[in-house]
C-alpha positions as CSV (number, residue, x, y, z in Angstrom):
1,X,44.4,126.7,70.4
2,X,43.5,128.4,74.1
3,X,44.7,126.3,76.8
4,X,42.6,126.6,80.0
5,X,45.6,127.1,82.8
6,X,43.0,127.1,85.6
7,X,42.1,123.6,85.0
8,X,45.0,122.2,86.5
9,X,46.7,125.0,88.7
10,X,50.6,124.3,89.4
11,X,52.9,125.8,92.5
12,X,56.4,126.2,91.1
13,X,58.8,124.8,94.0
14,X,62.6,124.8,94.1
15,X,64.1,121.6,92.7
16,X,63.5,118.6,95.5
17,X,63.6,114.8,95.7
18,X,60.0,114.4,94.9
19,X,60.4,110.8,92.9
20,X,58.0,108.7,94.7
21,X,56.8,106.3,95.9
22,X,60.1,104.7,96.2
23,X,61.4,100.7,97.5
24,X,62.2,101.3,101.1
25,X,65.1,98.7,101.5
26,X,67.5,97.3,104.1
27,X,71.0,96.9,102.9
28,X,73.5,94.5,105.0
29,X,77.2,94.7,104.9
30,X,79.8,93.8,107.0
31,X,83.7,93.4,107.2
32,X,85.5,90.7,108.7
33,X,85.9,90.5,112.1
34,X,83.0,92.9,113.0
35,X,79.6,93.2,113.6
36,X,77.3,93.1,110.2
37,X,75.3,96.0,109.8
38,X,72.1,97.2,107.8
39,X,71.3,100.6,106.7
40,X,67.8,101.6,105.1
41,X,67.7,103.1,101.9
42,X,64.9,104.6,99.8
43,X,67.5,105.7,96.9
44,X,67.9,102.3,95.0
45,X,67.2,101.0,91.8
46,X,67.5,98.7,88.7
47,X,69.5,100.0,86.3
48,X,70.2,97.4,83.7
49,X,68.6,93.9,83.0
50,X,71.7,92.0,81.4
51,X,73.8,92.1,83.3
52,X,71.6,92.6,85.8
53,X,72.9,95.5,87.7
54,X,71.4,97.9,90.5
55,X,72.3,101.2,92.2
56,X,72.1,102.8,95.9
57,X,72.9,105.8,97.1
58,X,74.8,106.6,99.9
59,X,76.4,109.5,102.0
60,X,79.7,109.6,102.7
61,X,79.1,110.2,106.7
62,X,77.3,106.9,107.2
63,X,78.8,104.3,109.0
64,X,77.8,101.7,106.2
65,X,79.3,104.1,103.5
66,X,83.2,102.8,104.4
67,X,81.9,99.5,104.7
68,X,80.7,99.0,101.3
69,X,83.4,100.8,99.7
70,X,86.2,98.8,101.4
71,X,84.5,95.2,100.6
72,X,83.0,96.0,97.2
73,X,79.5,94.0,98.1
74,X,76.3,94.4,99.7
75,X,72.7,92.7,100.2
76,X,69.7,94.9,99.1
77,X,66.9,93.2,101.3
78,X,63.3,93.9,100.3
79,X,61.1,94.8,103.0
80,X,57.4,94.2,104.2
81,X,54.5,95.3,106.3
82,X,56.3,93.0,108.8
83,X,59.7,94.6,108.8
84,X,58.5,98.2,109.0
85,X,59.9,98.8,112.4
86,X,63.2,97.5,111.7
87,X,63.1,99.0,108.7
88,X,62.7,102.2,109.8
89,X,65.1,101.9,113.0
90,X,67.8,101.2,110.7
91,X,67.4,104.0,109.0
92,X,67.7,106.3,111.9
93,X,70.0,104.7,114.1
94,X,73.8,104.3,113.5
95,X,75.8,101.3,113.2
96,X,78.5,102.6,114.9
97,X,76.2,102.6,118.0
98,X,73.9,99.7,117.7
99,X,73.9,96.2,116.8
100,X,71.1,96.6,114.4
101,X,70.8,92.8,113.6
102,X,70.8,92.1,117.2
103,X,68.4,94.9,118.6
104,X,65.5,94.2,116.1
105,X,65.9,90.5,115.8
106,X,66.9,89.8,112.7
107,X,68.8,86.6,111.1
108,X,71.9,87.3,109.9
109,X,71.8,84.2,107.4
110,X,75.2,83.4,105.3
111,X,74.9,84.6,101.5
112,X,75.5,82.4,98.6
113,X,78.3,84.6,96.9
114,X,79.1,87.1,99.3
115,X,81.0,87.7,102.7
116,X,78.1,89.8,104.4
117,X,75.1,88.3,105.4
118,X,71.5,88.5,103.7
119,X,68.2,89.4,106.1
120,X,66.4,85.8,107.0
121,X,63.1,87.5,107.5
122,X,63.1,89.7,103.9
123,X,61.6,87.7,101.3
124,X,63.9,88.7,98.6
125,X,67.6,89.4,99.2
126,X,69.9,90.9,96.1
127,X,73.5,89.9,96.2
128,X,75.6,92.6,95.1
129,X,79.0,93.2,93.9
130,X,80.1,96.9,93.2
131,X,81.4,97.6,89.8
132,X,81.7,101.5,90.2
133,X,81.4,104.3,92.6
134,X,80.0,107.7,91.2
135,X,80.9,110.9,93.4
136,X,77.6,113.3,93.1
137,X,77.8,115.4,95.9
138,X,75.6,114.9,99.2
139,X,75.5,110.9,98.2
140,X,77.7,108.7,96.3
141,X,76.0,105.9,93.9
142,X,77.2,102.4,94.2
143,X,76.6,100.9,90.8
144,X,76.7,96.9,91.1
145,X,76.1,93.8,89.6
146,X,73.4,91.2,91.1
147,X,75.3,88.0,91.7
148,X,72.6,86.0,93.1
149,X,68.9,86.4,94.1
150,X,67.6,84.5,97.4
151,X,64.0,84.3,97.8
152,X,62.0,82.7,100.6
153,X,60.3,79.4,100.1
154,X,57.2,80.1,102.0
155,X,56.0,82.4,99.2
156,X,56.0,79.6,96.7
157,X,53.2,78.3,95.3
158,X,52.2,74.5,94.4
159,X,53.3,75.1,90.8
160,X,56.8,76.7,91.9
161,X,55.8,80.1,91.1
162,X,57.2,82.9,93.4
163,X,54.5,85.0,94.6
164,X,56.2,88.2,95.4
165,X,53.2,90.9,95.3
166,X,51.8,88.6,98.2
167,X,54.7,89.0,100.5
168,X,53.4,92.6,102.2
169,X,55.8,94.6,100.3
170,X,56.8,97.9,101.6
171,X,57.6,101.5,99.9
172,X,58.3,104.7,101.0
173,X,56.4,108.0,100.1
174,X,57.5,111.7,101.0
175,X,58.5,111.0,104.4
176,X,55.9,107.8,105.3
177,X,55.8,103.9,104.7
178,X,53.1,101.8,102.7
179,X,52.2,98.7,101.9
180,X,51.3,97.8,98.0
181,X,47.5,98.5,97.3
182,X,44.8,97.3,94.7
183,X,45.9,96.1,91.7
184,X,45.2,98.3,88.8
185,X,46.5,96.2,85.8
186,X,48.9,94.1,84.7
187,X,52.2,95.2,82.1
188,X,50.9,95.4,79.0
189,X,47.1,95.3,79.5
190,X,46.3,98.7,77.6
191,X,47.4,97.1,74.5
192,X,46.5,93.8,75.1
193,X,43.5,92.9,72.7
194,X,40.5,90.7,74.4
195,X,40.6,87.1,74.5
196,X,37.9,84.8,74.3
197,X,34.9,84.4,71.7
198,X,32.4,87.4,71.8
199,X,28.9,86.7,73.2
200,X,25.8,86.8,70.2
């Protein structure tokens, strides 16, 4: 079989981080008797469902790195279109020089299982306890267990269902922020059999 290589032409680049889009999350953390901090992270993800575990990758020189390493806890706060300015600010300014909760007018609410706060304006907050730290190079990976999930009641419908996809969730792709677009399908739709009786 002859393959026509002209159909899908490709350029070969050096290795780089091109796995997009990614969730742009604000991670809150804090030490006792200090102001809490927020760091924006795009390198975060789910790594296990039982037990529920996630990971975040942080540079050692970041202000939040030592806080998370010392306390062994952090909160992943999902972001929305309403939080895009705060999300960007918390990613380009350091907690050494800024009180990010105060300057971005965000609410530092107590978490249910941790000593560090959640961001009240975030629709979903994942309270996490660090289980392992893996040194990788430019970043270290914090592997953590999710010990509680806080969800905003304003997105609960009459039946008690949480409408996550109607919160204006935000993503990060190649240096730019986006909100979720149109729905393309539902998990498993490609193999689902048609329902209902066929028309004659």
